[in-house]
C-alpha positions, 0 to 999 in steps of 0.5 A: 370557487368562481368570483360572482359578478354583479352588472348594474345600469351603469357598471360591473362588479366583481369580487376579485379571489385576491380581495380587490373589488374591481368595479368597470364603468359601461361604455358611455355611461351617465351615472346619477345619484340613484347609480352611485347610491346602486354601485355602493350597495353592489359593492357592500353585498359583495364584500359582505359589509366589510369594504374591500380595496377598489380597482374603478375602470372609468375609461369607459365613462361619459358623465357623472351629476352631481350628486353622484359625485358627492355621494362616491365621496361622502361616508356611505362610500367610505365605508365600503372601499378601504383604498380607491385606484382610478384607472383613467384614459380618455380625457372625461375620465381624466377630467372626473378622476381629477375632479375627484381627488383634487376637487372633492377629495374621497376620505380613503387613500385615493390614485389615478393610474393609466397602467392597470398593472400598476394600479392593482400593486398598489392596491395590494399593499392595502390587503397585506396591511389588512392581513398584517392587522387581522393576524395581530389583533387575534394575538392582541385585540387592542393592536392597530396599524399605525397611520405611519404603517400604513404609508409605509406598506402603500409606499413600498406596494407602489410601482411606478408613481401614480400620475395623481394622488389625493392630497392630504387633508393634515398638514404636516407638522413643520408646514405653516399652516399647523404652526399656531401663531403666538401673540407677543410676549408680555415685557418682564416686571424688571424691563417694565420698571426700567422702561417707566423709570426712563419715561418719568426722568 
C-alpha cells in the first residue's frame, strides 16, 4: 500500500513503510506557532495518534519563531514524537538544531545528523525496541522496557557518532549534582563530656 503524504504551508509529511515519520521542511520556509501546531496535528493523524520516531529534514528551513520552538519542545509534540532525528546542513539549520538540543531540549531522545542514512539507522533502534515491547506486553501486560534497555538499543543502532546529542537532564548517580550535602555530624555524648571537662579545668 502506498504511503500517504500530506503537504502543509511549511512542510511535507510522510509515514514510511518502515514506521518512521519523515517531515521535510519546505525550502525557505518561515515557521510560526500556527505552523508548528499544524505539523504536530498532521503527525498525529498520520500515526493514528500513536506517534512514531521522526526524521525532520531541516535543511531548507529559513526561520522558526519563538512560539513554534516552544511548541515543538512541549508536551503536545512529545506525545507523537517517540524520537527525533534532525537532518541539517545549512548554517541556519545547524543553529536551529543546536538551539533545540542545547537551549530548549525536547523531552524525547534527540540527535542531530548531517548524513541521512545514519539518522535512519539511529531511529530504527526505537522501532526495534517498540516491536520487542509490543511482543512482551502481549505475553505480560505488566512488562515495559527499562531506561537502560532504551539506551542499549539506541547505542547499538547508532552507526557513527552524530554531530550533536541532547544532554541528559538527569545527573548520573556519581556526579556532584546528584550528591546530597550532609550536615556536619554532631559530636557523640562521650566526646562532648570530655570536651566539657577539659574546658572547666
